[in-house]
N, C-alpha and C positions, 0 to 999 in steps of 0.2 A: 522598475520598482524604485521608489525614491523615499528617503526619510523626510518627514515633514516636522511635526511637533513631537516633542518628547526627548530631545537631546540625544545622549548616547544610547539610551534604550531604543529609540526610534531607529537608529543605525543598526543595532543588533537585530531588530525585527525585520529589517530588509532581508537579511540573510535567512532568517527563519521562514519568511514567506516565500523567498526564492526556492528554498529546499522543498517546501510544500508543492510548489509548481513543478519542480523536477520530479518529485515522487508521482505526481498526477500524470506527467508525461510518460513515465515508465509504465504506470498502470494501464495506460491507453495505447502503448506502443507508438507514441509520437517520437520523432527525432528531435533532439534539442542541441543547442550550442550556446554556451555562455559567451556573449560578445564582449561584455564589460562587467567587471566586478571590482568595486572599490568600496570603502566604508560609506554606507548610506546610499549606495546607488548600484543597481544591477540591471543589466540588459540580457534577456534570454530570447533567442530566436527559436521558434518551434515550427515544425512542419509535419504534415501527415493528414490523412483523410479525416475530415471532420474537426480539425484542430481549431479553425476559426470559430466555429459554432460553440465548441466546448469552452473556450476562454472568453467569449465575447462579453460576458457579464461581469468580468473581474475588474473592469476599469472603475476608478473612483477612490474615495478615501476609506482605508481600512483602519478601524479604531480598535486598539488593543487595551484592555484593562488587565494589568497583571503586576505582580511584584517583580521588579527588575532583578536580574542576577546580581547586580552591583549594589542593590538596596540592603543596607545592614539593619534597618529598623523594622523591616517587614511591612512597609507602606505600599499600598497599591498605587500605581501610576497609570495615567492615561497617555497613550502615545498614538500618533497618526503616521501611517505609511500610505503613500499614494501609488496607484497602479494605472498605467496608460497602455492601451492596446493599439498597436498600429500594424498595418500590413507592410511587407517589405517593399521598399521603393528606393530608387536612386535618381539623383538629379540628372536629367538629360536635356541638352539644348541643341536644337536644330537651327542652324543659321540659314535663313532664307534670303538669298540675294535679290529675289524678285520684289521684296519689300523695300528695296533701297534704290534711290536714283543716283546716278553718277554724272558729274560734269567736270570739265577742265577749265580752270580760270587762271588769270594772270596772278603771279605771286606778288606779295607785298613785302616791304621791309628791306633790310640790307641784302645785298647780293648782286647789285649791278644789273645791267641790261639782260643778262642771261636769265635772271629770275623775274624781273619786273616786266619784260617785254615779250615773254613767251608764256603760253598756257601750260606751264609745267606743274602748277598746283592742282591737286586732285581734291574735289569736294564730294562727299557722300552725305546723303540725307535719308534718314529713316522716316518713311512716309507716315507711319502710325504715331510715332512719338515726337517727331520733329527734331530728333537728335542730329546734329551736324558735325561731321568730322572733316577737317581740312588738313592736308599734308603737303608741305613744300620743303621737306627735310633735305632733299637732294635736287640736283638739276636734271635728274633722270625721271621723266614722267612715269614710266612703268614701275620704277622703284618706289616712287611716291604713292602710286596706286596700291601697290602691294602692302605698304605700311599702313595706308588708310583703311584698307579692308581688315587688317589685323586689329587695328584700334577700334573699329566699329564693332567687330565681333566680340572683343573683350568687354566693351562697354555694355552691349546688349546682354551678353552672358551674365555679367555681374548683376544687372537689374533683375533678370529672370531667376537667378539663384537666390536673391534676396526675397523674392516673392515666394519661392519654393520653401525656404526656411521659415518664413512667417506662417505659411499654411500648416507646416508641421507643428509650430509652436501653438497656433490657434487650436489645432486639433487636440493637442495634449491638454491645453487649458480648459477646453470644453469638457473634457473627461474628468479632470481632477479639481476644477474650480480653484478656489484660493487656498485649498489644503488645510483649512482651519478645522477645529474640532466640531463645528456645526455642520460641516459637509462630510457625510459618511455614507459609504456604500454598505459596509458591514460593521458589526461590533463583535469582538471576541472577548468574552468574559472567561479568562483562563481559569481562575480559581473555581468558578461555578461549572466549568467544562461545557460552556455554551457558545455556539457560533450562530449569529443572527444575520440574515440578509434583509435589509430594510426595503428592498424593492420587491422581492418575491414574497416576503413575509414568512419564509421558511426558516427553520432552525434545526440544528443537529448538535451532536457531541463535538466539542472542539478537538478531542483526541482523534475522532474518526476523520474530521476535516484535515487535521495535521498529517494524516497518512496519505493525503493526496486525493481524497474522495470528494472532489468539488461538486460532483453531481448531487450530493445529498442536500445541498443548500441552494443550488441554482434553479 
């Protein structure tokens, strides 16, 4: 749950919406854990039978029309909070040596005959990407090979981790869009006590929704 537009009130609404989700979890006997909670941002992990189906329609922009607690003139403000739903996942990388060719070549540069006239330099080539790692750090070929494998593994792991992080980012962006006021999943008119879901076309009392009864509008 992330604050979008609306300044300080949007940050306050992150906490309000998080509390609504926690109430809904208790209502449905779901287990929950607050993984991160800071101004304008909250991460809640939920588990239990049917939990994914129950929350799957929450992603998108949530538009609140209300008089902020800090507003002294009684003016109604429009604020946006975005919600993204993801399943639990961890980055894992399996290093497959069969995708890599190994060869021993003569070293180059300073080091004398022991380096330049013996095949102590180890070269690894990743067949799919064409990444080449050469190591002649020592005069010991077995030591060079050990270092080369570590360097290759770190290089490939870094590439795959970047892809993984981009996938997470793309998934969240697909759910919340650009977070502007024109992109909205729901509208909550607090003064009128109305909650409207723009995808299902359903509406209900905001007071009932705020008690964690998400099923009234989904």
